[in-house]
VOBA-1610 file (N, C-alpha, C; in pm, whole numbers, padded with zeros to 5 digits, always signed):
BEGIN
Met+00084-00117+00000Met+00000+00000+00000Met+00089+00125+00000Asn+00051+00220-00079Asn+00123+00346-00086Asn+00084+00433+00032Ile+00173+00447+00127Ile+00144+00523+00248Ile+00114+00669+00216Trp+00184+00724+00117Trp+00162+00865+00083Trp+00025+00890+00022Ala-00038+00785-00032Ala-00170+00801-00092Ala-00282+00798+00013Leu-00251+00757+00135Leu-00352+00753+00240Leu-00397+00894+00276Asp-00522+00910+00304Asp-00577+01039+00346Asp-00559+01052+00497Lys-00433+01067+00538Lys-00398+01070+00680Lys-00308+01189+00711Asp-00307+01226+00837Asp-00220+01330+00889Asp-00074+01293+00862Ile+00010+01390+00842Ile+00151+01367+00811Ile+00221+01290+00923Arg+00179+01309+01049Arg+00239+01235+01160Arg+00213+01085+01148Ile+00095+01048+01103Ile+00061+00906+01085Ile+00138+00850+00966Lys+00145+00924+00857Lys+00222+00878+00742Lys+00368+00857+00779His+00423+00949+00856His+00563+00940+00896His+00587+00815+00981Val+00504+00793+01081Val+00525+00675+01167Val+00501+00546+01089Leu+00408+00546+00994Leu+00386+00426+00912Leu+00508+00393+00827Leu+00574+00497+00774Leu+00697+00475+00698Leu+00807+00417+00787Leu+00821+00471+00907Leu+00921+00420+01001Leu+00891+00276+01041Leu+00764+00246+01065Leu+00726+00110+01103Leu+00748+00012+00988Ala+00719+00054+00866Ala+00742-00032+00750Ala+00890-00065+00736Glu+00974+00032+00763Glu+01118+00010+00757Glu+01164-00086+00867Arg+01108-00073+00985Arg+01150-00155+01099Arg+01092-00297+01093Phe+00964-00310+01056Phe+00897-00440+01061Phe+00894-00514+00929Gly+00906-00442+00818Gly+00887-00507+00689Gly+00739-00501+00651Ser+00709-00551+00534Ser+00574-00535+00481Ser+00477-00646+00519Asp+00523-00755+00577Asp+00432-00866+00603Asp+00400-00886+00752Ser+00442-00796+00839Ser+00419-00811+00983Ser+00281-00761+01026Tyr+00225-00670+00950Tyr+00092-00616+00979Tyr+00030-00566+00850Val-00099-00543+00855Val-00173-00492+00740Val-00237-00359+00783Ile-00229-00260+00696Ile-00296-00133+00723Ile-00440-00148+00680Asp-00532-00125+00771Asp-00675-00132+00740Asp-00709-00008+00656Ala-00744-00031+00532Ala-00768+00080+00440Ala-00912+00131+00447Thr-00993+00078+00538Thr-01129+00127+00553Thr-01124+00274+00591Pro-01199+00356+00520Pro-01196+00499+00552Pro-01235+00523+00697Gln-01158+00606+00764Gln-01187+00643+00902Gln-01207+00793+00907Leu-01283+00837+01004Leu-01312+00980+01015Leu-01194+01059+01070Val-01105+00994+01141Val-00996+01065+01207Val-00868+01056+01123Pro-00821+01167+01067Pro-00700+01164+00985Pro-00573+01134+01064Ala-00573+01159+01195Ala-00454+01137+01275Ala-00455+01001+01344Ala-00520+00902+01280Ala-00525+00767+01335Ala-00534+00665+01223Val-00494+00543+01255Val-00499+00435+01158Val-00512+00303+01235Arg-00567+00202+01172Arg-00577+00070+01235Arg-00481-00025+01163Leu-00400-00095+01241Leu-00309-00196+01190Leu-00361-00332+01238Cys-00357-00431+01152Cys-00409-00564+01186Cys-00302-00670+01165Lys-00310-00774+01246Lys-00224-00891+01228Lys-00273-00961+01102Pro-00183-00994+01008Pro-00226-01049+00878Pro-00314-01173+00887Asp-00282-01265+00974Asp-00357-01389+00981Asp-00469-01387+01085Glu-00485-01275+01156Glu-00588-01263+01258Glu-00629-01115+01270Pro-00716-01070+01178Pro-00752-00927+01173Pro-00813-00872+01302Ala-00872-00956+01384Ala-00929-00908+01510Ala-00821-00868+01610Met-00699-00913+01587Met-00584-00873+01669Met-00529-00748+01602Ser-00573-00632+01650Ser-00539-00509+01580Ser-00492-00402+01678Val-00443-00294+01619Val-00396-00179+01695Val-00454-00054+01631Tyr-00521+00026+01711Tyr-00568+00156+01668Tyr-00459+00253+01711Leu-00384+00304+01616Leu-00268+00390+01640Leu-00308+00534+01611Tyr-00281+00624+01706Tyr-00322+00763+01687Tyr-00216+00861+01738Ala-00220+00978+01677Ala-00128+01085+01715Ala-00202+01202+01778Tyr-00333+01208+01762Tyr-00408+01320+01819Tyr-00405+01312+01972Gly-00397+01428+02035Gly-00393+01436+02180Gly-00259+01394+02240Gln-00160+01371+02155Gln-00028+01329+02201Gln+00073+01441+02172Arg+00181+01443+02248Arg+00287+01540+02222Arg+00354+01505+02089Asn+00437+01597+02038Asn+00510+01571+01913Asn+00593+01444+01927Asp+00594+01364+01823Asp+00669+01238+01819Asp+00627+01140+01928Arg+00504+01148+01971Arg+00447+01053+02068Arg+00318+00998+02010Tyr+00285+00876+02052Tyr+00171+00807+01995Tyr+00090+00739+02104Gly-00035+00717+02074Gly-00122+00638+02160Gly-00169+00517+02083Val-00200+00410+02154Val-00251+00290+02089Val-00364+00230+02172His-00460+00175+02102His-00558+00086+02161His-00522-00052+02108Leu-00475-00139+02194Leu-00445-00276+02154Leu-00575-00353+02160Glu-00617-00406+02047Glu-00746-00473+02038Glu-00725-00623+02021Phe-00797-00698+02101Phe-00784-00844+02104Phe-00913-00908+02053Pro-00903-01028+01995Pro-01024-01097+01950Pro-01120-01121+02067Ala-01247-01106+02041Ala-01348-01132+02143Ala-01353-01281+02174His-01380-01311+02297His-01391-01450+02341His-01517-01457+02426Pro-01595-01564+02413Pro-01722-01573+02487Pro-01706-01555+02639Glu-01592-01593+02692Glu-01571-01584+02836Glu-01501-01455+02879Thr-01465-01371+02782Thr-01393-01248+02812Thr-01489-01130+02808Pro-01499-01055+02917Pro-01583-00935+02915Pro-01533-00836+02810Leu-01623-00763+02751Leu-01588-00666+02646Leu-01479-00571+02692Arg-01481-00528+02815Arg-01383-00429+02861Arg-01241-00483+02860Asp-01225-00613+02854Asp-01091-00672+02851Asp-01038-00696+02711Thr-01111-00651+02609Thr-01065-00673+02472Thr-00984-00556+02418Val-00968-00450+02497Val-00890-00333+02454Val-00798-00290+02568Glu-00673-00263+02533Glu-00577-00209+02629Glu-00525-00079+02571Ile-00521+00026+02649Ile-00480+00159+02601Ile-00344+00196+02658Lys-00258+00244+02569Lys-00127+00297+02609Lys-00110+00431+02539Glu-00060+00529+02611Glu-00041+00662+02553Glu+00098+00715+02581Asp+00131+00825+02512Asp+00258+00896+02529Asp+00378+00805+02501Leu+00366+00721+02397Leu+00474+00630+02359Leu+00567+00698+02259Asp+00697+00690+02284Asp+00789+00735+02179Asp+00801+00623+02076Phe+00876+00645+01970Phe+00880+00548+01862Phe+00933+00412+01907Glu+01039+00410+01987Glu+01095+00282+02032Glu+00998+00206+02121Gln+00926+00277+02206Gln+00824+00213+02289Gln+00711+00158+02202Leu+00674+00234+02100Leu+00571+00188+02007Leu+00614+00060+01937Val+00739+00055+01893Val+00792-00065+01827Val+00783-00185+01922Glu+00822-00166+02046Glu+00817-00276+02144Glu+00674-00326+02164Val+00580-00234+02177Val+00440-00271+02198Val+00387-00348+02077Leu+00415-00299+01956Leu+00368-00367+01835Leu+00435-00503+01818Gln+00561-00510+01851Gln+00635-00636+01839Gln+00570-00744+01927Val+00537-00709+02049Val+00472-00805+02140Val+00331-00835+02094His+00254-00732+02061His+00113-00750+02026His+00098-00837+01900Phe+00181-00812+01800Phe+00171-00889+01676Phe+00262-01010+01672Asp+00335-01033+01782Asp+00425-01149+01793Asp+00524-01154+01676Val+00597-01042+01663Val+00692-01028+01553Val+00835-01035+01606Val+00917-01114+01540Val+01059-01122+01575Val+01134-01033+01476Leu+01201-00931+01529Leu+01277-00841+01441Leu+01415-00898+01417Ala+01462-00877+01294Ala+01595-00926+01258Ala+01704-00840+01318
//
C-alpha cells in the first residue's frame, strides 16, 4: 500500500513509513477502511484481523503516539478486557508494543 496516498495526517504517514522500515511489509496490514480521524490508523495482524492496533497521534505530544491494543473477542472475556490503552509512547516504545502485540521477531 502506498502510504503517501492515504488520506492521513503527516504524523501518521511518517510513523507508518518508520514502522514499514522496521517491521517489513508482512508483519501487519494497514486497514484501508476509511476512518473519520485523519490522525489515526488501524493496523491488523495479517492472519488474525481481530488482533489489531488503533494507532493515533491526536492528543499526544510531538513524536508521541497512543494505541488501543485490540484483542479478538472471546465468549468468556468481558468486552472491557478486549482493549488495552497505552499513551505517550515514543517510537521505540511503540515498536516494542507492536512487536509483542503482533508477535513479531525483528531481525
